[in-house]
matplotlib code that plots the C-alpha trace (Angstrom):
import matplotlib.pyplot as plt

x = [10.2, 10.9, 8.5, 7.6, 4.6, 2.5, 2.7, 1.0, 0.6, 3.8, 5.5, 6.3, 9.0, 10.7, 9.3, 9.4, 6.2, 4.7, 5.9, 3.1, 1.8, -0.6, -4.1, -6.4, -5.7, -5.5, -2.3, 1.0, 3.9, 6.8, 10.2, 10.3, 13.6, 12.5, 9.6, 9.2, 7.6, 4.5, 3.4, 0.0, 1.8, 2.4, -1.4, -1.1, 1.7, 0.2, -3.7, -5.3, -4.7, -8.3, -8.2, -5.3, -4.3, -1.0, 1.2, -0.3, 2.1, 2.4, 3.5, 2.0, 4.5, 6.6, 8.2, 10.1, 10.6, 7.7, 8.3, 5.1, 2.0, -1.6, -2.9, -5.4, -2.2, -1.0, 0.4, 3.6, 5.6, 8.3, 11.4, 9.7, 10.3, 7.2, 5.6, 2.8, -0.2, -1.3, -4.9, -6.0, -8.1, -9.5, -9.6, -12.7, -15.8, -18.2, -16.1, -12.6, -13.8, -14.5, -10.9, -12.1, -9.6, -9.4, -13.2, -13.0, -16.1, -14.4, -12.4, -14.6, -14.5, -18.2, -18.3, -16.5, -18.4, -14.9, -13.4, -10.9, -8.9, -5.5, -2.0, -1.2, -3.7, -6.0, -9.4, -10.9, -9.2, -9.2, -6.6, -4.4, -0.7, 1.7, 4.8, 7.2, 8.5, 10.7, 7.8, 4.1, 1.2, -0.5, -4.4, -5.7, -2.4, -4.2, -4.6, -2.4, 1.4, 3.0, 5.8, 8.9, 11.9, 15.5, 18.0, 17.3, 17.5, 14.3, 13.8, 13.0, 10.0, 9.1, 6.9, 4.6, 3.2, 1.8, 3.8, 3.9, 0.5, -1.2, 0.6, -0.3, -3.9, -3.6, -2.5, -5.3, -7.6, -6.6, -7.4, -3.9, -3.7, -0.8, -0.4, -2.3, -0.7, -1.0, -0.4, 0.6, 0.1, 2.7, 6.0, 6.3, 7.0, 3.4, 3.7, 7.4, 6.0, 2.6, 4.5, 6.9, 4.1, 2.2, 5.0, 5.4, 1.8, 2.4, 1.5, 3.2, 3.9, 4.1, 4.0, 4.5, 3.9, 6.0, 7.9, 10.7, 13.7, 14.9, 11.7, 11.7, 15.1, 14.4, 11.5, 13.4, 15.8, 13.0, 12.0, 9.2, 8.5, 8.2, 6.5, 7.9, 4.6, 6.8, 8.0, 4.6, 1.8, -0.8, -0.1, -3.4, -2.7, 1.1, -0.4, -2.6, 0.0, 1.9, -1.1, -2.4, -4.7, -6.7, -5.3, -4.2, -6.1, -5.7, -4.6, -3.3, -3.8, -1.0, -1.2, -4.3, -4.7, -0.8, -1.7, -0.9, -4.2, -5.5, -4.5, -8.1, -8.4, -4.9, -5.9, -9.0, -7.1, -4.6, -7.8, -9.7, -6.8, -6.5, -9.9, -10.7, -11.0, -15.0, -15.1, -12.2, -13.6, -17.0, -15.3, -13.1, -16.1, -18.6, -16.6, -14.7, -11.4, -9.3, -7.1, -8.2, -5.4, -4.1, -7.5, -8.5, -5.4, -6.3, -9.9, -8.7, -5.8, -7.7, -9.1, -12.8, -14.1, -11.0, -10.4, -9.0, -7.6, -7.6, -5.0, -4.0, -5.4, -8.1, -9.2, -12.1, -14.7, -13.5, -15.2, -16.6, -16.4, -16.3, -19.2, -20.4, -16.8, -16.8, -20.1, -19.8, -16.3, -17.8, -14.9, -14.7, -13.7, -11.9, -10.3, -10.0, -7.5, -5.5, -6.9, -3.1, -3.3, -5.4, -2.2, 0.7, 0.6, 1.1, 3.9, 6.0, 7.4, 8.8, 10.8, 12.2, 14.4, 18.0, 16.6, 14.5, 12.0, 10.1, 13.3, 12.2, 15.9, 16.0, 13.2, 14.5, 16.7, 17.1, 17.8, 17.8, 17.8, 14.5, 15.5, 16.1, 12.6, 11.6, 14.3, 13.1, 9.6, 10.5, 13.1, 10.6, 7.7, 10.1, 11.4, 14.6, 18.1, 16.5, 14.1, 11.7, 11.4, 12.8, 13.2, 13.7, 15.6, 14.4]
y = [-23.0, -21.0, -18.7, -16.8, -18.4, -17.3, -19.7, -17.9, -14.8, -13.1, -16.2, -16.4, -18.9, -19.4, -22.8, -24.9, -24.9, -26.3, -24.2, -22.3, -23.0, -21.9, -22.5, -20.2, -18.9, -15.4, -16.4, -15.6, -17.2, -14.5, -15.4, -12.6, -10.7, -8.4, -8.3, -5.8, -6.0, -3.6, -2.1, -3.7, -7.2, -6.6, -6.5, -10.2, -10.7, -9.3, -9.1, -10.7, -14.3, -15.1, -14.8, -16.7, -20.3, -21.7, -22.0, -18.8, -17.4, -13.6, -10.7, -8.3, -5.9, -8.2, -7.5, -10.0, -11.7, -13.3, -16.9, -18.5, -16.8, -18.4, -18.0, -15.1, -13.2, -11.0, -7.6, -9.3, -12.3, -14.4, -12.6, -9.2, -7.2, -6.7, -5.2, -6.7, -4.7, -5.7, -5.8, -8.2, -6.6, -7.9, -4.5, -4.7, -5.0, -2.2, -1.0, -1.4, 0.6, 3.5, 3.1, 1.6, -1.5, -2.2, -2.9, -5.3, -7.1, -10.1, -10.7, -9.4, -11.5, -12.0, -14.5, -12.1, -9.0, -7.2, -5.9, -7.0, -9.9, -9.2, -11.3, -12.4, -11.0, -13.4, -15.2, -11.6, -11.1, -14.2, -16.1, -15.8, -16.7, -13.9, -12.6, -13.0, -16.2, -17.2, -17.7, -16.1, -17.0, -14.2, -14.3, -11.8, -11.3, -10.5, -6.8, -6.4, -6.8, -3.5, -3.8, -1.7, -0.9, -1.9, 0.9, 1.1, -1.3, -3.0, -0.6, 2.4, 0.5, -2.0, 0.3, 1.0, -2.4, -0.5, 2.4, 4.8, 4.0, 4.1, 7.3, 8.9, 8.2, 9.5, 12.8, 13.0, 12.1, 14.9, 17.4, 18.8, 21.8, 24.5, 26.7, 24.1, 23.3, 19.5, 17.5, 13.8, 11.7, 9.0, 8.7, 4.9, 4.1, 5.2, 8.6, 9.4, 9.0, 10.8, 13.7, 14.0, 13.5, 16.3, 18.6, 17.4, 18.0, 21.9, 21.9, 25.1, 23.2, 19.8, 19.1, 15.5, 13.8, 10.9, 10.0, 7.8, 9.9, 8.2, 8.5, 12.3, 12.6, 11.0, 13.4, 16.3, 15.3, 16.0, 19.2, 18.2, 20.2, 17.8, 17.5, 15.0, 13.6, 12.3, 15.7, 17.6, 17.5, 18.5, 17.8, 19.4, 22.8, 22.5, 22.3, 25.0, 27.2, 26.8, 27.7, 30.9, 29.0, 27.5, 24.0, 21.9, 22.3, 18.4, 15.6, 12.1, 9.7, 7.2, 5.3, 3.1, 0.3, 0.6, 3.7, 3.4, 4.8, 4.3, 1.5, 0.3, -0.3, -1.6, -4.4, -5.0, -5.5, -7.9, -9.8, -10.0, -11.7, -14.2, -15.4, -18.6, -18.0, -17.5, -15.6, -13.4, -12.6, -11.6, -9.3, -7.7, -7.0, -6.0, -4.3, -0.9, -2.6, -0.5, 2.3, 5.9, 8.1, 8.9, 9.5, 11.8, 13.6, 14.0, 15.3, 17.8, 19.3, 19.6, 23.2, 23.7, 22.7, 20.7, 17.3, 13.9, 11.3, 7.7, 5.3, 3.8, 0.3, -0.4, -3.9, -3.7, -1.2, 2.1, 3.4, 6.1, 8.2, 12.1, 12.6, 15.9, 17.4, 16.2, 17.3, 20.9, 21.3, 20.3, 17.7, 15.8, 12.0, 9.9, 6.3, 3.0, 0.8, 2.1, 1.7, 0.8, 0.8, 3.9, 6.0, 4.3, 6.3, 9.6, 8.1, 6.2, 9.2, 10.2, 6.7, 6.5, 9.2, 9.6, 12.2, 11.1, 13.6, 11.9, 10.6, 7.0, 5.9, 7.0, 5.0, 1.5, 1.1, -2.5, -5.1, -8.9, -12.4, -13.9, -16.5, -13.7, -12.7, -13.7, -11.6, -8.5, -8.7, -8.4, -5.8, -3.8, -4.3, -3.0, 0.1, -1.0, -0.5, 2.7, 0.3, 2.0, -0.2, -3.6, -5.3, -9.1, -10.7, -14.4]
z = [-5.9, -2.8, -1.3, 1.9, 3.6, 6.5, 9.3, 12.1, 14.1, 13.8, 12.0, 8.4, 6.8, 3.5, 2.2, -1.0, -2.5, -6.1, -9.2, -10.7, -13.9, -16.6, -15.6, -17.6, -21.2, -19.7, -17.4, -17.4, -15.2, -14.3, -12.8, -9.8, -9.8, -7.2, -4.8, -1.9, 1.5, 2.2, 5.3, 4.7, 4.7, 8.3, 8.9, 7.8, 9.9, 13.2, 13.2, 10.3, 10.7, 10.7, 7.1, 6.3, 6.0, 7.1, 3.9, 2.2, 0.0, 0.8, -1.3, -3.9, -5.0, -7.5, -10.7, -13.0, -16.6, -18.3, -18.8, -20.4, -21.4, -22.2, -25.6, -24.9, -23.7, -26.5, -25.0, -23.5, -24.5, -22.9, -22.0, -21.2, -18.1, -16.4, -13.2, -11.7, -10.3, -7.0, -7.9, -10.6, -12.8, -16.4, -18.0, -19.8, -17.3, -16.2, -13.6, -15.2, -18.3, -16.1, -14.3, -11.1, -11.5, -7.7, -8.1, -11.2, -11.4, -13.1, -10.1, -7.4, -4.2, -3.7, -1.1, 1.0, 0.0, -1.2, -4.4, -6.8, -6.1, -4.6, -4.8, -1.4, 0.6, 2.4, 1.9, 1.6, -1.4, -3.1, -1.3, -4.7, -4.1, -3.8, -5.3, -2.5, -4.4, -7.3, -9.5, -9.9, -11.7, -12.9, -13.7, -16.1, -17.6, -20.9, -19.0, -15.7, -16.1, -17.1, -19.7, -18.6, -20.4, -19.6, -18.7, -15.1, -12.1, -11.0, -8.2, -10.5, -11.9, -9.0, -6.9, -10.1, -8.5, -5.4, -3.7, -6.7, -8.0, -4.7, -3.5, -6.7, -6.3, -2.7, -3.8, -6.6, -3.9, -1.6, -4.7, -4.5, -6.9, -7.2, -4.1, -1.6, 1.7, 2.0, 5.2, 5.3, 8.1, 8.5, 6.6, 5.9, 2.1, 0.9, 3.1, 1.5, -1.9, -1.3, 0.0, -2.9, -5.5, -3.9, -4.2, -8.0, -8.4, -7.4, -3.7, -2.3, 1.1, 2.1, 5.7, 7.0, 10.3, 12.0, 15.2, 13.6, 13.1, 9.9, 8.2, 9.1, 7.9, 4.5, 4.0, 4.8, 2.0, -0.4, 0.7, 3.1, 6.3, 9.2, 12.6, 14.9, 16.7, 19.6, 20.6, 19.6, 22.1, 19.7, 15.9, 14.5, 16.5, 15.3, 11.9, 12.3, 13.6, 10.4, 8.2, 9.5, 11.8, 9.0, 8.8, 5.7, 2.2, 1.8, 4.3, 3.3, 6.0, 5.1, 8.3, 8.7, 11.1, 12.0, 14.1, 17.8, 18.9, 22.2, 24.3, 24.4, 20.8, 20.4, 22.9, 21.0, 17.8, 19.4, 21.2, 18.1, 16.4, 19.0, 19.0, 16.7, 13.2, 12.6, 16.0, 15.0, 11.5, 13.0, 15.7, 13.0, 10.7, 13.2, 16.2, 16.4, 16.7, 14.3, 15.9, 15.0, 15.9, 12.5, 11.2, 14.3, 13.4, 9.8, 10.5, 13.1, 11.1, 7.7, 7.0, 6.9, 3.4, 2.8, 1.8, 3.6, 1.3, 3.5, 1.6, 5.0, 5.2, 7.6, 8.3, 10.6, 11.8, 13.4, 16.1, 17.3, 14.0, 14.6, 12.2, 14.0, 13.3, 9.7, 9.0, 10.6, 8.9, 5.4, 5.0, 1.6, 2.4, -0.5, -0.2, -1.4, -2.9, -5.6, -9.3, -10.4, -14.1, -14.0, -12.9, -14.7, -17.7, -15.8, -13.8, -16.5, -18.1, -14.7, -14.4, -17.9, -18.1, -16.5, -13.9, -11.1, -10.5, -7.6, -5.8, -6.5, -6.1, -2.4, -1.2, -0.3, 2.7, 2.8, 0.2, 1.4, -0.3, -0.4, 2.2, 4.8, 4.4, 8.0, 9.8, 7.2, 8.3, 12.0, 11.3, 9.2, 11.9, 14.6, 12.5, 13.4, 11.6, 10.0, 7.9, 5.7, 2.6, 2.0, -1.3, -1.5, -4.4, -4.9]

ax = plt.figure().add_subplot(projection="3d")
ax.plot(x, y, z, "-o")
ax.set_aspect("equal")
plt.show()
């Protein structure tokens, strides 16, 4: 089959690789019909090469048609249309029974000290071949795949794999209640959907921050107030001016390690990525190399006794951390990988009807064949051509 593979820092290519097959009785094989590029894929593309090997298949936002199932898979059958959650969870361990699917004890990557295995996401998370491919082997398929109905194009359901469920968790973790003012930092795909979901959950005002004109315009189409960080000297102060000097009740930080931050931290990330593998891993895990700009904005802009929901992905230590400010303000922090299947029942009714209350149909800006994935990565990274969300068609 053809699949998008990592070939080195800043280099991916579509190659012919072995077809997946059933290896365990809880496996399924899915023929991929749509698969998206995620902002966190750019972390692999740019700075986390120390955790990858040449030829690793990337991608963790796929859906398709079930081709084959193992004998212990009973809730789906060949021919079913399914979305595949990005985290691989068993559904029956101690953590899964409590809804913490991203920490599944069956698939935890204990040798790395990390949570549940993820599709297409480095040795840190199990080095499981990903979904930017023609076919995908799905471990723990007795639980993971989400069966979806016909009647809408793939893109109505595709983002249950990550974007929708991650954004729903981001809003829930921000403790959004009717009447709140919510700030969203970053208007990539997660920020876009987090802002819309916050509105859906009853926030009276949703303010979002970004500097890319196309991202700001997309948010405005959905009733989101925007602040252009490129034209604003002090974003937290601008937020306070919009909120009677108080700040936002909840802040969703949807940028993570993509934040520009200081030149020193940016250089540190790049330098760590250029070291030999073992040294690069040690530097990333122990040094303060993550860029902190988005976090500092969130911490400064949240009101006293407010909540910050961190959904942007971080790949290293973040230093320095403003503990005095957080403690003095009494800020609640919540964060982590999305527990995908915990939120599906809440979201699915919003997708199956003829209406589109979350505006899911207005997210994808680029649709390309899988063979053009390398160009798509480059365009997405550079935020060129109004690129906000890319869907690949194998």
